[in-house]
N, C-alpha and C positions, 0 to 999 in steps of 0.2 A: 543578512543581519541575524545575529545569534538569538536575539530576543524574539524573533518572529518564528517561534516554534508552535507545533500543534497544541501542546499543553498550555502554553502561554495564551494563545488565542482563545481556547475554550475557557480558561480561567478568567480572562478579562471579559469575555462575553457573558459568563455567568454572573460576574460581579455587576456588570452594567445592567443586565436583566433584573437582578435583585434590587438594585437601586431604583431602576425605572418602575418596577412593580410597587415598591414601597412608596415612592413619590406619587405614583398614580392613585394608590389607595388613600393617601393623605389628601390629595387634591379632590378626590371623589367625595370623601367625607365632608370636606369643608366647602366645596364649591357647588356640588350637585345637590339641589334641594331634596329633602325627604318627601316621599309621595304617599298618597293614600291610594290603595288598590283593593278592589273587590274582584276576586277570581271565582269562576264557577266551572264545574265540570259535570258531565253526565256519567254517573257511576253504574247505572243500570238502565237498560231499555229492553224489556222483555215482553212477549205476548202472553196473555193469560186466558184469552178466549179460545173458542173452538175454530173460528174462521181465521186460520193463520195464513194470510195472504203473503206474508214475507217468506214462506217456505221453511221456517224453523219448526223443528219438532216440538210438540207441546203436549205434555201429559200431566193431569191433575188428579190427585187422590184425596179423599176426605173433604172436609169443609174448607173451602178457600173463598173467604168473604161472602160469597153467595153463588148460586148456580147460574153461571152466565148463559147456559144453554137456552134458558127460557126468558132471560132478561132482554127487553127491547134494546136494539142498537148496541148491545154489549158483546156480541159474538166475536168482535175483533178487538176486544179490550187489550190494553197494554199498560204496563207499570213502568214508570220512569223515576229513578232516584237521582235527585240533584244535590250536589254539595256546593254550598256558597260559603266563602271564607275570606277573611281579611289577610291577604298575603303581602301587604305593603309594609312600610316602615313606621307608619303612624296609626294611631287608633282612629275609629270612625264614629262620630256622634250622629244623632238624628238630624241635626242641622246641616250635616255635611252632604246630605243627598240633595241634588239640585232639581229634582222633578217638580213641576208646578202642581202635580196632583197630590192627594193626601198620602198615597203610598210612595215608596222610594224606588222600587225596581219592578220591571215587568218581564215575566217569562213567556215566550211565544213558542208554541208547538205547531209546527207547520203541518197542515192537513189533518190535524187531530183536534178532538174536543175534550176539554177538561171536565171530568165527572166527579172528582173528589181529590182531596189532598190531606196528607198527614205530616205534621212537623215533628222532627226529632232534633235533639242537641245533646252534647256531652253532659255528663252529670255535674260538672263544675260550672256549667253555664245555664243552669236552670232558669235564671232570671230572664233569659231571652224569650221564654214562652209567653210572658205577659204582653209582648208587643204584637203577637199574632191574633188580633181581634178585628172584627168588622169595623169597629169605630176607628181603627188606625189604618184602614184601607185593605185589610187582608180579605181576599175573595177571588173569584174566578168568573169568567164569562167567555163562552165560545172557546177559542184556542189560546186564550191568554190567562195568566195567573198573576194577580197583583200581590207583590211582596212588600210588607210594611218597611218603614224606616227603622231598621234594627241596628242599634249601636253595637259595634264589634271592636273589642280590643284587638291588638296585634296578635295574630295567630288564631283568633276565635273563628268558629264556623258553626253552621247549622245545616240540616238536611231536610229536603222536601220529597216525600213519597207521593207521586202524582198518579192518579188513575185516569186513563185516557181511553177514548174510543174513536173509531172512524178513520184510522190510518195505519200505515205500516210502521213497524219499528225501524229505527235508523234514520227517520226523516229529521230534517234540520230542527234543532232546538237552540234558542239563543235567549240571552237575558239582556235587556236594554235598560238604560238609565244613566244618570250622571253622578259623579262624585266631585266635590269641590277640590281643586288642585290634585286631581287624581283621575282614575279611569276604572271602567268595568271591562274585564277581559276574560276570554275563555282560558282555562289552564290545560295542561297536558292531561292525557288520559292516565288514570292511576287506579290502583286497587282501592276499595272502599275507604280504608283508613290510612292510606299512604300519606306521608307528610311531604311537604316541599323539600327539595334538596338543601342540605345544610350550607353548601357553598354555591355561589353563582357560577354560571358557565365561564365567565372571565377568570374567576378565582381558580377554578379547576384547570383551565388552560395554562395559567401562569405557573401553578404548582407542577403540572406535568412538564412544562418546559424547563423549569429549574431543576427538577429531578433528573431529566434526561441530560442536562448539562453537567450536573454533578457526577452522574454515573459515567458519562463520556470522559470527563477529566480523570476520574479514578481509574478507568480502564487504561488510559494513556500512561498514567503514572505507573501502574502495575506492569504493563507490557513493555515499558521503555527499557531499553538496554542501558543499565547504569554501570556497566563494566568500564572502569577507568581507562583512558587511552594509555598507550605505552609510555613508559618514562622517557622524557626528552623530546616529546612532540614539538615540532616547530612549524611556524606558518611561513608563507611566502611562495616563491616560484623557484624551480630547479629544473635544469635540463640534464638528461643523461644521454651520453653519446658513446661511440666506439663499437665494440664487438657485435656483429650481426648474429654470431652463433649463440651469444648470451642474451640476445634481444628478447626472446619469449619470457625468460626469467625476469628481466628488468621491467617489462610491461606489467606483469602480474604483481610484482613487488610494489611498483609505483601505484597501481590501482588500490592495493590493500593498504598502503600507507595513507593514501588520501582518505580512505574510509575510516581508518583509525584516528587520523589526526586532521580534524576539521581546519580549514583555512589554508591547506597546502595544495599546490598544483605542481605536478611533476610531468614533464614532457620527455618522452623517449624518442631520440632521433639517432638511430644506429646507422653508420655507414662505413664500418671497418675499424679495426683496432688502431692501426697506424694513423689513419685520418683523424680519429677521435683524439689521440694523444697530441697530434700536431695542433688541432683546434684548441685544446685546453691550454697548451703552451702559449699559443699566440694570444688567446683571450686574456690569460692571466698576466702576460707581459704588458698588454695594452691597458689593463685595469690597474696595474701596479698593486695587485693584491689578490686575494682568493675569490674568484668569481663563483656565481651560483651554477657551477658546471662540474659534472663528474664524468670521467672517461673510463670505460671498461675495455680491458685489453686481454687477449688470449696470450699471456706471456708477459715478461718484464719489459719495461720501457727501455729506450735507447740509453746508453751510458752518458750521453752528452746532455741530458735533461735533469740536472740535479734538483731543479726547483719543483719537480713533480714528486708528490708524496704518495707512496704506495700503501694500499690496504689489501691484504690477501683475503679473497672472498670465498673461493671454492676451487676444488680440483675438477677440471673438465676432461672428459674422455672423448677422443675423436676417432674417426674410422675412415677407411677407404670404402667406397661404394662402387659397384659395377651394375650395368644393365642386366636384367634377368636373362637376356638372350646369350650372354657371354658364356655361361656354363662353368664358371670358375668360382670356388668357395674359399680357397686358401692360397696365399702367395707368400713366398719367402721375401724378406726385406731386400735381398739381392735382386730378386726378380722385379720388385717394384722399382728399384733403382735403374735396372736395365730398361724398363718401360719408359721411365721419365728421362732417360738419356737418348731415347729414340732407337735403341738397339733391337727392340721387338715391335714389329708393325702389325702382326696378325696374332689373334688369340690362340690359334691352333698350336703355336709353338709352346704354349703354356698349358696345353691339355684342354683348351676350350674349343668353341666352334670357330669356323673359318669366318671371322669378322675382322675388319680393319680396326686398329686401335685408335680411339679418339680420347685425348687427354682434356678433361674439362676442369679448369683450375679457377682459383680466385685471383683477383687483381693484387697488385703489390701492397695495397692498404690492409690486406686481410691478415689478422692474427692467426687464423686457422692455417693459412698457407705457410706462415713463418714457423709455426709449430711443426708442420709437416716437413719443412725443409731442415729444421734443426734436429728433430728426433727420428726421422725415417730416412730422408734422402741424404742427409749429411752435406748438402750443397744446395744451390739454387736451382730452380727449374730452367729448362731451355726456353728459348725465345718463343713468343706468341706467333702462331702461323696461320690463324683463322679468325675471322670476325664472327661468323655464324656457327662455328663449331662443326660444320658439315663440309665446307669446301676449303681446300688448301690455297691460301693466298700467297704463300711463299713456296714455289715449286722445289726449292732446294731443301726444305725441311723434311726430315725423315718421317715424321708422323704429324697428324693434325692436332694442334693444341690451341685452345681458346681460353679467354679469361672472362669471368662474370663478376658482377658487383656484390652478390650476396649468397649466403648459404642456400636459401630457398631457390634461387635461380640455378645453382649447381645441381641440386637434387632434381629439379624439374627437367633439366636438360639431360642428365644421365638416365632418367627413367624413360625418356622419349627417344633417345638416340641409341640404336643397336651398336654394340662395341664400345660404348663410352665407359670411362672410369673417372672418378672424382673423389673428393673428400669432404667431410662434414662433421659437425658435432654429433655424437652418438645418438642422443635421444631424438633429435630431429630426423636422423637417418632411419632409425628403427620404425618410425611411423609412416615413412614414405612408401608409395606403391610403385611397382615396376622396376625395382632395384633391390639389391641385398648387400649387406655388409660383408667385408672380407676379414678372415683371420690372417694374422701375420706370424709366420713361422709356427703355425699350429696353435697360437695363443689368441683366443677370441676376445674381442673388446667387451669387457664386462665391468661395470661400476662396482658391483658387489665383490667380485673377485679381487679387484684392485684395492678396495677399501679394507678388506680383511686380510690383505697380505698374501693372497693366493695366486697372484699374477704379476708378471714383469712386463706386461704389455707396454710398448714404448710410446705409442701415439697418444700422449696425454700432457696436460699442462695446467699450471695454476692460473686461475682467473683473477686479475688484479683490477681494483678500482682506484683510479688516480684523481687527486685533487691538486690544484696549484697552491703549493705551500700548505700550511695547516689552517683550515677554515675555522672561524670562531666556534666555540663550544655550543653556543645557542643558535647557530645557523641551521638552515634546513639541510645543507650539504652534510654537516657533521651528524645531525640527527638521522638522516637517511642512511648513511653508511653504518651507523650503529644498529639501526633497524635491520639492515641487510645482513650484517655480519654476525650479530649476536642476539637479535630480536626475533620477531615473528617471521622475518624474511628467510630464516634458515630452513623453515619447513617448505617454503616455496622452492628454494634452491634444490632441496633434496627431491621434491616431487618431479622436477624437471630432469632428474638423472645426474645431478652433480653432487659431489661430496663437500658439505660445508667445512670450511677451514677451522671453525671453532668447536667442532666436535672432537672427542678424544682421538678418533681415528684420523680425522681431517688434519688435526694439528701436526701429526707425524708426517702425513703426505705433503702438507703445504710447507713444511719446515725448509 
């Protein structure tokens, strides 16, 4: 489905997340009751006496409160700075404290004894000092410090500097008490005047997720290839059949067309030029119209098929190939004809090694074979005399000759069988191992030489693409042929060693 793309999924996900976050905030504001909260944190817990059991280094110079060295029970004195703040969403009054005692909160210092306390507050909350009196419960005893019912507006705070003895720094410190419709809770550790974060953890998480979504969407949009598809793209299914020599070209062109034109599926099913043309004729006749089928042929169609419409695609160059053990590099056309008439049975008669001749040919459906017969032999090949290309099934035959179904099979057999000779499309033969191409009458098979008019090499032919009648202009068959002949397919045709017919040089050669 076209809408199911990466950018659409990210865009929809971002929108859904944004809507959900907004709805969640509205729900939270309207449905979640506002709460009163008193938070506290220990901002300092340091030793100031000489008996530092905690192991912390302690150096004092000058007058620090008084000389703890001589004070009874103060050699292990410590100072603790407590910050108590209203970090809720509502203000706190005196009546909001739920303690049954006169005071509102109690600070408990584990294993230590309170010796003194000093109260500090910001300059704009000086009125809070009036609440820290003995009449309102302010005082200490043992390891507890009684904190009065101090009214705190939202965001207000005060600090208590507590002098302690009798225990190590770092021991548990907690504040207990109750708040109507609220809670008393420890806050995270912070620097002395650090403020609570502006946004909650949920708000920060939502912001990060939205930001990542937007950045991902932007990256997809920027990186997306917006190059428009080739003009005339069509959707649907198409089958390409025919020439096995041209099959590698067709497979690559089909793959590239599918990439450039979404919604198209092209199947390449090559099994010979003649077989492909016959299949096209039969399918078109049965359909009584132009089917989604294109047939490639090494050479023109038979004259008795006027219903087939031709499209000249490329000039293909073919070559004879021999096994590397033969030792021959150049043959005259007359010598080739003598070989294929069975007049030469051993390569030593042509200056090669003493090896029996094996003729490895294509079957009767092959366009490559037909081109070979038209342009080199001038006649048809002799009868088939071997099934496996090695043993002679017809004892009356002068030489062993076999027929195979594809160009690849011919190249493989020639490379493995000493004394073998066959024929192939040039580009496929040039890449094969165990064999080499033959010059004809001293003329090497060369696409460049033929394209630029420097060679009269005969074993070449036009590659045709046939349709049954004229396919509709908006059909996949019509679009694919345009792509192959005049579009991006021309580059692929040239890469595989063929001359496209729609280049200036190709138009002359394909005329």
